[in-house]
N, C-alpha and C positions, 0 to 999 in steps of 0.2 A: 522486486518487486516485483494479500496475499492477492495477492494475494496475489502485485502485484502486487508489488505488489502487489503477501499476502498478497507488489506489488501487481488490466486483463490478467488473470491468473489461470493457470491450467489445473489447479487443484479442484477438488469436488466440494467447493463452497462458494459463497458469493462475496468474496473480497473485492468484487469489482462490479461496476455498473449497477448501482443501488437498486435493490428489488422493491417493487410495490406489491404488497401482499394482496392477493385476490383469491376468493373462493373459486375453485376451478369450474364447478358446474355453472355458477352464475356468469363467470367470465365467458364461458363457451357459448351460452345462450345469447348473451349480449352481442358477442362478436358475430355470430351467425346471422342474427336478426339485423344488426347494424350494417353489415357488409351488403346484404341483399337490398335494403332500402337505399343506402347511399349509392350503391352501384347503379341502380336504376335512375337515381336522380342525376348522376353524372352522364347518363346516356351512353354507357359503354356498349360498344357493338357486340361484344361477346355475350352480354346478358340479353340484349334486344333480339339477337338472332337465335337465342336459346341453343347455342352450340353445346355439344356434349362436353362436359367438364372432365379434364384429366386430373386424377387425384394422385398426389405424391404422399407417401406415408413414411414418417421418420420416427425414430426414437431419439429423444433429446437428452444428452448427458454432457457433463463438462468436457470430456475428452474430445467429443466431436458430435456432429449430427450423423446419426447412423441411418442410412437409407434402407428401407425395408421393402418397398414396392413402388413402382413396377421393378422388374428384374434389372432394368437398365440403370437404376440408381443404387443398387446394392453397394454397401460399403460406407466408409467414413467420408463425410463432406463431399458427396458426389456433385458433379456438374449437372445443373438442371437445364435440360434442353426445352426451350419454350418457342412458341410461334406467336409473333405479334398479333394481337386481336383475338387470340384464343383464350377461353376461360380455363382457369386452373384452380384446384383446391389443394392446400397443404394441410394434412392432418398429422399431428405428432403427439407423442406421449412423453410426459416428464418421468424418466425412469430412475433418476437418482435423487429426487427430492430437493434439488437445488433450484434457484430462481433462473428461469429461462423465458425467452419470448422469441418471436420470429419477425425479422426485419428484412426488408429489401431496400438496397441502396442503388443509386446510379453511379456512374463512373466518377463523379465528383463527391461521392460519399454523402449525398443528400438523401434523406429518407423518402422513399416512395410509398412504403407501407410499414406499419408497425402494429403488432398486437400487444395486449397487456402481458405483463410478466406474471407467470404462475409458479408457485413454489412447492406444491404438494406432490409427493411421489404418487404416480399412477394417474394424476390428472391429465386430461387430454384437451387439445385445443385445435380448432379448425378455422381456416380463413380462406375465402374465395376471392380471386382477383382476375383481372384481365391483363395479359402480358403486353408490355410495350417495349420498344427498342431501347429505351433508356435503362432498363433493368440490367444490372451488372453483377451484383453480389447479394447473397443472402447470409444472414448471421444471427446469432443471439447477442444482443447488446450487452448482456452481463458477462459473457465470455467470448469476446470478439476475436481473440487470437487463436482459439481452438475450435470453436463452433462457427465455421465460416466456409462458404463454398462459392463457386462461380456460377453465373447464369449466362447461357448462350441463347440469344434470341435471333430467330430467323424470320423473314417475311417483313411486311410493312405494317406499321402501327395503325390501328383504327380507333384508338381511344387514348385518353390521357393516362390511365393506369395509376393515378395518384392514390395515395392511401385514403381510405374512407374515414369519415369522422369518428365512427365508433371503433375502428380498428387502429386508431392512431392516438397517441398521447401528445397533446400540444405542449411544447417546451417554451417557457417564457424567456425573456431576454436576460438571462443570468439567474443564478440560484440565490434566493433571498434569505438564506439562513444567516450568512455573514454580512454585516454592514461594511461598506467600503471604509478603509482606513488610510494609513500612510501611503503616499505615492512615491514610487522608487523607479530608478532605472536599473538596467542590468548591463554589466561590463563583461565582455568576452575576455577571459583571462587565458584560456587554452581551449583548443578544439582538436578534433581528429581522434577521439577515443570511441570506444564501442558502447559500453554500458557502465559508466562510472558508478561505483558502489560506496566509496568512502574517501575521506580527505584527511590529511594529517600534516602537522608541522613538526620538523625535527628538533626545534628548540636549540639550534646551534648557531644562530645569528647569520646564517648563510642567505636568508631571504627566500629560500626554496620552499615550495609547497609540493605535496605528493598526493597523487590520486590513484586509488586502486581501481582496476578495470575488471569487470566480471569475468572476462576471458582469460585472466591470469597474470596480466602485466601490472606493474606499479610504475607510473609515469612521474618523472621529475618535471615540475612546473617552475619556470623562471619568467623574467620579463619578456623573453622571446617566445613564450608559450610552452607547448609540450615538447619534451625531449624527443629526438629522433629514435633513440633506442631506450628500452625500459630500464629503470633502476634495477629491477629484478623481474624475472618471468618464471612463474611456478606452474604454468599450464601443463607441463609434462607430468605433473604428479596429481592432477585434478581429474574429475569426471569429465566426460564429453559434454561440455556445457551447451545446452540448446540442441543436442543431437537429435535430428529428425529421422524420418524413415529413409531418407537418402542423403548422400553427401551434399546435395544442393539445397536441402531444406533445413531451416532452423526453427526450433519450437520455443515457446515460452518456458523459462526455467528459473528457479529460485536458487539454484546451486551455483558455485563458482568461487571466485575470489571475492570475499564479502567484507573484509575488514582489515585495517592497518592502523597501528599506532607505534610511536617511537618511545623507547625507554626514556624516563625523565633525565637520565644521564647519558643520552645518546652521543653527545659531543665527546664524552670521555670513553665510553665503552662500545660504541658503534652498534648497539643492539636494537632491533626492532621486531615487531610481532605481526604475523599475518593469520587471518582466519579464512580457511578455504575448504572446499568440498572434495574429498578424496574418494576413490572407488572403494567398494566394499572389500574388507580384508578377511583374514581367517577367523576373526572374532565376531564378524557381523552375523547376526541371526539369519537363518534362511528366509528369503523373501524381503528382507529389509533393503533399503535403497543405497545408502552410502555412509561415509564416515565424515563427521565434521571435525576439522583439525585446527588447533591453535598451536602455532610453532614460533620459535625464536630463531631469528637469523642475525648474522653479523655483517656489517658493511665492510668494504675494503678500507685500508688504512687511511686513504684520503677522503673517505666517506662519499665517494662519487658513485658507488654502485653497491648493491647487495650481493653477497656471496651465496649462491643457491646451494653450495655444498656444505654450508655452515649450519644447516637446519638442525634444530633440537626440538623434538616434539614435546609440547607442554601438556596438551589435552587431546584426547580422542573421544568423540561423542558419537555413538552408533545412532544413526538416523533411520527411522522406519520408512519415511516418505521423502519425496524429493523437495517438499516445501516446508515452510516454517522452520527455517534454520537460524533465525536471528540474523545479525549482520555485523555492523561496526562494534569494536571494543573501545575501551577508553581507560587510560590511567587516571586515577583519582588524585586529588591533592595530597592524599596520604601515601602515594607511591605504589599502591596496589593496583592490579589489573582487574577491571570489571568486565565480565564477559556475559552478555545477554544470550539466552538460548530459547529457541522456539519449543512448542509443546510436542513436537514429533510429526506434525503434519496431518494431512487429511482434513476432515471436518469434525467439529464438535468436541475435539480432544478425546476421541474414542476410536476403537478399532485396534488392529495389530500394532503392538508397540506402545499402547496406552494402558497404564495400570489403573486399577480401581482406587478411588480416593475415599475420603470420609463422607462425601455428600451423596447419599443414596438416591435422591430423585433424578439425578443425571448419571448417565453412563460415563466412564472415564474417571479421572483423567490426570495426566502428568502435571498440569498446572498447579493443582492443590496437593499433590504428593511431594513429600520432602524426604522420603526414605529410599525409594527404589532406583531413582535415576536423577540426572541433572538436567532434565528437560523442563521447559516452562519457567525458567528462573533467571535471576541475575546472579552470576557467580562472582566471588571476590577472592583472588588468589595472590600469593606472593611469589613473583617470578625470580626473586633474588635468593631464595632458599629452597630446600627440599624437605619433604616430610615422609619418612619411611621409604617406600619404594616409589613414591610419587615425585615427579620432577618439578614440583612446586610446593610451597609452604602454605599453611592455613593461618591467616592472621588470628592472633589470640582473641581479638574482640569480635570475630565473626559471630553472628547471633546464635548459631546452632552448635558452637563448640561445646564439647562435653555433654551432648545430648544424643539421642538415638537417631537424629536426622543427619543428612549429609552436611558435613561441616563447611563445604565450599559455598553453600547457598547463603547469599546475602539478602535476597528478597525473592518472592515467588508469586504464583498466580498470574502468569503471563501466557498469552497465546502465541504471538510472534513479535517479540520486542524488536522494533526496527528503528534504531537511532538512539544513541546514548550520548549524553554530554554533561559536563560540569561547568557551572558558572564560576566567576571569580570569588564568590562567597562559599563555594564548595557544595552547592545544591546539585543533586543528581537528577537529571531529567531522562525519562525513558518513554518513548512512544510505543504503543502496542496496537498492532493491526487487528481490526475487528473482523467479524465473520459476516453475517447477513445484514446487519442493521447499523452498527455504530463503530466509530473510531475513537481512540482515546490517547491521551498523554498524561504521564504521572510524574510527580515528584517522589523519588524513591528514597526510603529510609531503611535502616538496618532492621531486618526481621519482618518487613512489611509484607502483607498478603494483599495482592492487587486484584483478586476476585475471580479470575477465569478458572474453571468453566462454570462456577456458580453464577457469575454475572458476566454480561458483556457491557463494558462501560459501567454506567450507574444502574443498569437494568437487570432484573432477574433473567437468567438464560435457561432455555429448555433444550436438551438434546433431542427430544421427541418433536418439538415444534420450534426450530431455531429462528424462523421468520416471524414468530408471534410473540411480541413482548408481554402479552397478557396471559401466555400459557402458564407461567408461574409468577405470582405476584407477592408471595410470602417467603422468599428465600432468606436464609439467615444473614445477619449483618456481622456475625463474628464466626471464627473458626471453633472447633471443638474445645471444650474446657480442658481436656487432657493435654499433658505435655506431648510434643514440644509446641503445640498450637497455643495452649494457655488461654483460650478464649479471646485471642487478639482480634481486633476489628478487620473486616474486609475494607480496604482503603479505596475510596472512590477517586477517579481521576480529577485533575484540575482543568483538563480540556476534554471536551467530547463534542462530536458532531455526527449527524446522521448521514447515511448514504444518499437519501433523497429528502427533499423538503417540498411539500405541496406539489408532488408529482415531477419535480425537477431534480436532476442530479446535483448533489453537493460535492461529493468526492468519495473515492474509495482508496483504501490503503494509505493510512497516515504515514508520513515520512517525518521522522524525528529531527529536531533542529537544535538551535542554540539560543541562549540569551544574547541580545544585541547589546554589546558593551563598548561600541565605538562612539565617537562624538560627531560623525559625519552626518547622520540623519537623526536629528533630535526627536522626531516623531516616533522612532522605534526604540529609543533609549530604554534599556531595562526590560524590554518585552521579549518573550519567548517566541522566536520565529520558527515556524514549522510549515508543513505543506501536505499536499495529497498528490499521489501518483498521477491521477487524472480525475477530471470531473465525472466522466462516465455518462455522457448524454448522446453522443453521436458515433457509436461504434468504436472502432479502434483508433480514432484520431487522438493525437497527444493533446490533452487538455489539462495539464498540470496547473496547480494553483498554489499560492503562497499565502500563509496566514500569520497572524501574530496574536499573542495572548498577554494581557497585562496582569502581573502579579498584584495581589492585594497589598494595601499599605502595611508595612511592617514585616513583609515576607523575608527580606534579607537579614533581619535581626531575629529570626526564629518566630515571627508572628504567624497569624493565621494564613493558611495557604489557599483558602477558598474551596476546600473539599468538604464543606458541610461541617459536621461535628468532628470529623477526623482531622488530625494534624499530620501533615505529610512533609513538613520542612525540617531541615537539619541545621544545627549550628556547627559549623566546621571551620577548619583552618583557612585562612586567606590564601588565595592562589591568584594573585593579580596578573593580568594579561598585559604584556608589553611587546613592542616590536615594530616592524615596518608596516607600511600600507601595502595592500594587495597589489601586486604587479598586474597590469592589464594592458590589452591592446585595443581592440575595437570595443565599442559599447552599444548598448541596445536602447532605443527610445523612439517612440511615436506617441501621439496623444491617444489616450483611451478614456472614453466617457465612463463615469461611474453610474451605477444603477441605483434606483430607489429600492431599498431592501427593508425587510421587516426589522424593527428594533429588537434588541435582545429579548425583551419581554415577550415577544411573539414567536420565538423560535420553537421548533418542534422536531422531534426525532423521526417522525414518520409522515405519511401523507395526510394524517388527520390534523384537526385544528388544536391549537394550544390556547387555553384561556388567556385573555389579553393581559391579565395581571401577572402572568408568568407562573401561575400556580400549576405545576405539572402533576399534582396528586391525582387528578381525575383521569389522567391518561397515562397508562404504563409505558407508552411508546414515546412520550414527550421528553425532550432533553431538559433537565432541571438547570436552566441557565443561571438561576439565582444562586446556585451553589458552586458555580464554576468561575474560572477567571474570565474577565471580559475579553471577548474575541472579536477579531476584525479580519477582513481580507486585505492583504497588502496589494495595492493597485499598481500593476506593472505599467509603466509609461511606455507603451509600445507593444509589439506583437510578441507572444511567448508560446511558440508552437512546440512545446516539449512535454515529455513525461518527466516529472520530478522524481529523481532517483535517490538523492541524499542531500544533506546540508553539511557544510564545514564551517569552521571558525577561522577567520583571517588573523594575522598577527597583531592587528590593531584592535581586535575585539569585534570586528564586523562579522558578517555572515556571507558565505558563498553558497551557491546552488549547483549541484551536480545534476545534469539532465541529459536526455537524448530524445530523438524523434522516432525511435524505433522501439516497439514494445518487447522485442526479442533481442537477445545478445548477438547482434549482427550489424554490419555496416560501420560507419565512422562518424555518426552524427552526435556522439557524446561530447559534452562541453562542460567547462568549469566557468561559472558566471559569478561575479562579485556584485552584491547589492550596493548600489551607489545612488546619489541624489538623482532625481528624475531628469535634470538638465544635462546630466552626463551620459545620457542614453544614446544608443545607436541600434538601428533595426537589424535583426537577423532572422533567418528562417522565413517561412511562408505562413501567412494567416490561414486559419481553417474556418470555413463557414459553419455556422451553427445549424442545428436541426431546422428544418423547414426553409433552408436556404437564406436565412437572414444572418447578418453579422451581429453576433451578440455584443452587448454593451457592458456586460458585467466585467469587473476586474479580472484580467487574465482570460476573459471569455473568448478572445480572439486567438487562443492557443491552437496549435495545430499539429500495466503491466507490463499485473503481478503480480508478482508475485510477489512484492513480498506480500 
């Protein structure tokens, strides 16, 4: 986690910290006028004394704030030397066309100053303020892990230095897009991991669980918690995950050990499968980033460890960028391995490594292409057979068998599918991380086209204006009439939410989940439980959230899935879930007040208003909630200071949460948490204050990237 999380993401898009669209010229005038008036109203000594203002000039891009002048701040994310009571001006230009703003935080990560987010390449912004001793950090709230620098203040403060009314966006007590739903507790099953990326059960009646860590280890989880030594460690064959400019620095990264699943006959054959990022090899095109690898390994005879020397490479996918690599894999009830793949990275599904598709209004892209590569797809392969020189077989009923398309493709039109699961009825769920505005989850069927980059969620998408849902409003609802597309529909998601709602962060980088099929929490029975990497309202603080979506009546019997006119459900073989309860140690729990939120009929995909009757037709940026599954926020009873990194399914059909408190692959804050009744909770971690220094009352609002 993009974006970041798609999940804070280092890539050149806004998979994080939801953008508010603003016309740059208007924003700049309003900021300059507002700062001047409000500054005088606050009686700041710097203004009253008419001190000479020092101006810092930056270029703003996802990789870093690039200091331009004076000479003392040249370079990436320079330290700003300030003197308390002195007036300063920051001027910066948006050089990459991604959403950015300028924020100053104190040591407690409370906002002292915040400008509006601007998204247009070449737009400039200026803000004037008076330095105070509280100032500690400056950052872009959309990309807080890469666009961040220190502030050093000397001298004594002569003013409050708080953000002015016009340079700040007030954040309410919680995001009102989701109504509060079932209340749950969280049970600590295991801790001491770095950045857990996937969860799997071996199906061998051992009661063990397994967690993949981004840094290359697979950990065995038992009633005692995490194993002392990993089940297997493949870090020696991976890229330098999080490698920074020095040995002591760790950067946001979407590469690493991303997925694990066990062969359905693991108890007999000992085979399991890993998805990881390997360095570029002799087949990697010049300038491309790495190789995505899916490999088979075999466990030792007693199944206590994986044998790293047993590796058999199944798939190698050349990856142009460091991001949009997909993540978890899953065996379906049919015994085949389903492998989601990202679109190749970068932004808009265009640029080096992105082919041209059939949709001419947009540049790119791999999501709609089914001929040239296996990016932006869900693949379905048979690991128990081979086909020609390929170390895997192609199922005979794959939708593109005997066509000119790549036969491995099961479904396509994905940006960065992050989280795949099957329920006991055989339905396949895939979450797809969005770009600037929307996140989505889909019920995936054979041959389905899920829209990217013609659409982002249910909305037409423009590579020229990715932050403007009105830039294109007449995109096609079907693919080309010619084979192999055959005029098939672009299938809309069953779940969609915006990055922001009425100026408040909702969430960035969807994290795919599972149907809740345990009996422990009746309020969640049958619902699809998923989440978001972070809310994205207060800089780099971990503010992950957990959501649930209710399928429409008749879904499990092949009925309507809530995708409007499109049918996205499958009738498949039964795959009942049985087994033990999740082993756990400590638990999480405190009381959390629910917030008053907008009803589903009042939801909206952007900061603009949606008609009260839920009719989104008048607003191309509004989320069409009437066509989606009914959504709610799962209210965590207690503090939840984590980035949500992935979900897993427990042996009894419940749902587990993989999380960490660090947005980069570093440290040991990674945990495996089981969702339990609220009375079984126990507090862990440290609550994080909301913007403006008030403790938010929203579900999970007391929480404290990515990519994906």
